[in-house]
ROSE-4610 file (N, C-alpha, C; in Angstrom, 1 decimal, always signed):
// ROSE-4610
residu = [M/M/M/A/A/A/R/R/R/Y/Y/Y/P/P/P/T/T/T/L/L/L/P/P/P/Q/Q/Q/N/N/N/M/M/M/S/S/S/T/T/T/D/D/D/D/D/D/I/I/I/R/R/R/K/K/K/M/M/M/Y/Y/Y/S/S/S/D/D/D/I/I/I/Q/Q/Q/R/R/R/W/W/W/G/G/G/S/S/S/I/I/I/L/L/L/I/I/I/N/N/N/E/E/E/L/L/L/S/S/S/N/N/N/R/R/R/D/D/D/T/T/T/V/V/V/I/I/I/E/E/E/S/S/S/T/T/T/P/P/P/A/A/A/S/S/S/N/N/N/I/I/I/Y/Y/Y/S/S/S/V/V/V/V/V/V/T/T/T/I/I/I/T/T/T/S/S/S/I/I/I/G/G/G/R/R/R/P/P/P/R/R/R/K/K/K/G/G/G/D/D/D/I/I/I/A/A/A/Y/Y/Y/S/S/S/A/A/A/S/S/S/T/T/T/G/G/G/K/K/K/F/F/F/K/K/K/G/G/G/Y/Y/Y/V/V/V/S/S/S/L/L/L/G/G/G/S/S/S/E/E/E/T/T/T/S/S/S/W/W/W/Q/Q/Q/D/D/D/L/L/L/N/N/N]
num = [1/1/1/2/2/2/3/3/3/4/4/4/5/5/5/6/6/6/7/7/7/8/8/8/9/9/9/10/10/10/11/11/11/12/12/12/13/13/13/14/14/14/15/15/15/16/16/16/17/17/17/18/18/18/19/19/19/20/20/20/21/21/21/22/22/22/23/23/23/24/24/24/25/25/25/26/26/26/27/27/27/28/28/28/29/29/29/30/30/30/31/31/31/32/32/32/33/33/33/34/34/34/35/35/35/36/36/36/37/37/37/38/38/38/39/39/39/40/40/40/41/41/41/42/42/42/43/43/43/44/44/44/45/45/45/46/46/46/47/47/47/48/48/48/49/49/49/50/50/50/51/51/51/52/52/52/53/53/53/54/54/54/55/55/55/56/56/56/57/57/57/58/58/58/59/59/59/60/60/60/61/61/61/62/62/62/63/63/63/64/64/64/65/65/65/66/66/66/67/67/67/68/68/68/69/69/69/70/70/70/71/71/71/72/72/72/73/73/73/74/74/74/75/75/75/76/76/76/77/77/77/78/78/78/79/79/79/80/80/80/81/81/81/82/82/82/83/83/83/84/84/84/85/85/85/86/86/86/87/87/87/88/88/88/89/89/89/90/90/90/91/91/91]
x = [+212.3/+211.5/+212.4/+211.9/+212.5/+211.4/+212.3/+211.9/+212.1/+211.1/+210.8/+210.7/+211.3/+210.9/+209.5/+208.6/+207.0/+207.4/+206.2/+206.2/+205.6/+206.0/+205.3/+203.6/+202.8/+201.3/+201.1/+201.5/+201.3/+202.3/+202.3/+203.3/+202.7/+203.4/+202.7/+202.7/+202.1/+201.9/+203.3/+203.9/+205.2/+206.1/+206.2/+207.0/+206.5/+205.4/+204.9/+205.5/+205.4/+205.7/+207.3/+207.9/+209.4/+209.9/+208.8/+209.4/+209.1/+208.0/+207.4/+208.6/+209.0/+210.2/+211.3/+211.8/+213.2/+212.9/+211.8/+211.4/+211.4/+210.9/+211.2/+212.7/+213.4/+214.9/+215.4/+215.4/+216.3/+215.7/+214.3/+213.7/+214.6/+214.8/+215.3/+216.9/+217.4/+219.1/+218.8/+218.2/+217.9/+217.7/+217.1/+216.8/+217.9/+218.6/+219.6/+220.8/+221.2/+222.2/+221.7/+220.8/+220.1/+220.2/+220.0/+220.1/+221.8/+222.3/+223.8/+224.3/+224.2/+224.6/+224.2/+222.9/+222.3/+223.3/+223.7/+224.4/+225.7/+226.2/+227.7/+227.5/+226.5/+226.3/+225.9/+225.2/+224.9/+226.0/+227.0/+228.1/+229.1/+229.0/+230.4/+230.3/+231.3/+231.1/+230.8/+229.9/+229.8/+231.3/+231.1/+232.3/+231.6/+230.4/+230.1/+229.8/+230.3/+229.9/+229.7/+228.6/+227.6/+227.5/+227.7/+227.2/+226.3/+225.2/+223.6/+223.0/+222.0/+221.3/+220.3/+219.5/+218.7/+219.1/+219.4/+219.0/+218.3/+216.9/+216.0/+216.3/+217.7/+217.6/+218.6/+219.1/+219.6/+218.8/+218.8/+217.8/+218.0/+219.1/+218.9/+220.1/+220.0/+221.2/+221.2/+222.6/+222.8/+223.5/+223.1/+223.7/+225.2/+225.6/+226.9/+227.2/+226.3/+226.5/+226.7/+227.3/+227.5/+227.1/+226.4/+226.1/+226.6/+226.5/+226.6/+225.6/+224.8/+223.4/+223.9/+223.5/+223.9/+222.7/+221.5/+220.4/+220.5/+221.2/+221.2/+222.6/+223.5/+225.0/+225.6/+225.1/+225.1/+225.6/+226.6/+226.9/+225.7/+225.3/+224.4/+225.0/+224.5/+224.7/+223.4/+223.9/+222.5/+222.7/+222.1/+222.2/+220.9/+221.4/+220.2/+219.8/+218.7/+218.4/+217.1/+217.7/+216.9/+216.4/+215.1/+214.9/+215.0/+214.9/+214.6/+215.9/+215.8/+217.1/+217.0/+217.7/+217.3/+218.3/+218.3/+219.4/+219.3/+220.7/+220.9/+222.0/+221.8/+222.8/+224.2/+225.2/+226.5/+227.1/+227.5/+228.3/+229.6]
y = [+146.6/+147.5/+147.7/+149.0/+149.0/+148.5/+148.0/+147.8/+148.8/+148.6/+149.8/+149.2/+149.4/+149.0/+149.1/+148.4/+148.4/+148.7/+149.3/+149.4/+148.2/+147.5/+146.3/+146.6/+145.4/+145.6/+146.0/+145.6/+145.7/+146.5/+147.8/+148.5/+148.8/+148.9/+149.3/+150.8/+151.6/+153.1/+153.5/+153.0/+153.3/+153.3/+152.4/+151.9/+153.6/+153.7/+154.7/+156.1/+156.5/+157.5/+157.7/+156.5/+156.6/+157.0/+156.4/+156.5/+158.2/+158.6/+159.7/+161.1/+160.4/+161.5/+161.3/+160.3/+160.0/+161.1/+161.1/+161.8/+163.1/+163.4/+164.9/+165.3/+164.7/+164.7/+164.8/+164.0/+164.2/+165.4/+165.6/+167.1/+167.8/+168.1/+169.1/+169.1/+168.3/+168.1/+168.5/+168.2/+168.6/+169.9/+170.3/+172.0/+172.8/+172.5/+173.0/+172.9/+171.7/+171.6/+172.3/+172.6/+173.2/+174.7/+175.2/+176.4/+176.9/+176.1/+176.5/+176.4/+175.9/+175.6/+176.7/+177.2/+178.7/+180.1/+179.6/+181.0/+180.8/+179.8/+179.6/+179.9/+179.6/+180.1/+181.4/+182.2/+183.3/+184.2/+183.6/+184.6/+184.7/+183.5/+183.5/+184.2/+185.1/+185.9/+185.7/+186.4/+185.8/+185.8/+184.5/+185.1/+184.9/+185.0/+184.7/+186.1/+186.3/+187.2/+186.9/+187.3/+186.9/+188.0/+187.5/+188.6/+188.0/+188.8/+188.5/+189.5/+188.9/+189.9/+191.0/+189.7/+190.7/+189.9/+190.7/+190.0/+189.4/+189.0/+188.2/+186.7/+186.6/+185.5/+184.6/+185.0/+184.4/+183.9/+182.4/+181.8/+182.1/+181.8/+181.8/+182.8/+184.0/+184.8/+184.9/+185.2/+185.3/+186.8/+186.9/+188.2/+188.7/+189.4/+189.7/+189.3/+188.6/+188.4/+189.8/+189.6/+190.9/+190.3/+191.3/+191.0/+192.0/+191.7/+193.0/+192.7/+193.7/+193.5/+194.3/+193.4/+194.1/+194.7/+194.5/+195.1/+196.5/+196.7/+198.3/+198.9/+197.7/+198.2/+198.7/+198.5/+198.3/+197.2/+197.4/+196.5/+196.6/+195.5/+195.4/+194.4/+194.8/+194.0/+193.5/+192.2/+191.4/+192.1/+193.0/+193.5/+193.3/+193.1/+193.0/+194.6/+195.0/+196.2/+195.8/+195.4/+195.1/+193.6/+193.4/+191.9/+191.6/+192.6/+192.4/+192.4/+191.6/+191.4/+191.7/+192.5/+192.9/+193.3/+193.5/+194.0/+195.5/+196.1/+197.1/+197.9/+199.0/+199.3/+199.6/+199.5/+199.5/+200.8/+202.0/+203.0/+202.8]
z = [+59.1/+60.0/+61.7/+62.0/+63.6/+64.5/+65.4/+66.7/+68.0/+68.4/+69.7/+70.7/+71.9/+73.2/+73.8/+74.2/+74.7/+76.3/+76.9/+78.1/+78.9/+79.9/+80.7/+81.1/+80.5/+80.7/+82.0/+83.0/+84.6/+85.5/+84.9/+86.0/+87.0/+88.3/+89.6/+89.1/+90.7/+90.4/+90.7/+91.9/+91.9/+90.8/+89.8/+88.8/+87.7/+87.5/+86.8/+87.4/+88.8/+89.2/+89.2/+89.4/+89.1/+87.6/+86.9/+85.0/+85.0/+85.4/+85.2/+86.0/+87.1/+87.4/+86.7/+86.2/+85.0/+84.1/+83.7/+82.3/+82.6/+84.1/+84.2/+84.3/+85.0/+85.3/+83.7/+82.9/+81.7/+81.0/+81.0/+80.5/+81.0/+81.9/+82.5/+82.2/+82.0/+81.8/+80.2/+79.5/+77.9/+77.8/+78.5/+78.6/+78.8/+79.7/+80.6/+79.0/+78.8/+77.8/+76.5/+76.1/+74.7/+75.2/+76.7/+76.9/+76.5/+77.3/+77.3/+76.1/+74.8/+73.7/+73.3/+72.9/+72.6/+73.1/+74.1/+75.1/+74.1/+73.9/+73.1/+71.8/+71.1/+69.7/+69.5/+70.3/+70.5/+70.8/+71.7/+72.1/+71.2/+70.4/+69.2/+68.0/+67.9/+66.9/+65.5/+64.8/+63.2/+62.6/+61.5/+60.9/+59.3/+59.0/+57.7/+57.5/+56.0/+55.0/+53.8/+53.5/+52.2/+51.4/+50.0/+49.2/+48.4/+48.4/+48.0/+47.3/+46.1/+45.5/+46.6/+47.5/+48.5/+49.7/+50.6/+52.1/+52.5/+51.8/+52.1/+51.7/+50.9/+50.7/+51.3/+52.6/+54.0/+54.8/+54.6/+55.5/+56.8/+57.5/+59.2/+59.5/+59.3/+59.9/+61.2/+61.8/+63.3/+63.3/+64.5/+65.1/+64.5/+64.0/+63.8/+62.5/+61.7/+60.3/+59.4/+58.3/+57.2/+55.9/+55.1/+54.2/+53.0/+51.7/+50.7/+50.3/+50.0/+49.0/+47.6/+46.9/+45.1/+44.9/+45.3/+44.7/+45.3/+46.5/+47.0/+47.0/+46.6/+46.6/+48.2/+49.1/+50.2/+51.4/+52.2/+53.3/+54.4/+54.8/+55.7/+57.0/+58.4/+59.4/+59.9/+60.5/+61.3/+62.8/+63.4/+64.8/+65.6/+66.7/+68.1/+68.4/+68.3/+69.1/+69.9/+71.3/+72.6/+72.1/+71.6/+72.1/+70.3/+69.5/+68.0/+67.0/+66.3/+65.4/+64.1/+63.2/+62.1/+61.0/+59.8/+59.0/+58.6/+59.2/+59.1/+58.5/+57.7/+57.0/+57.8/+57.2/+58.0/+57.6/+58.2/+57.7/+56.9]
């Protein structure tokens, strides 16, 4: 059974404010790190080329992914059109 730390019973108002400030700071750092990670992932060219019966069977496509759809006999690319991403036929 896991043991988790508990908060002291008699925390002063200053202790509570410091803890709240620390949590806010840690949250800001975490959000910044996740945002940086997302930027790196989204700017990395895709190297995934799928061969599937239908495009909908690909669970989490990324911008730049390419797939050959056996049901339509076409190559499709996962592209960004403004704020929307979708599978589009490739020429």
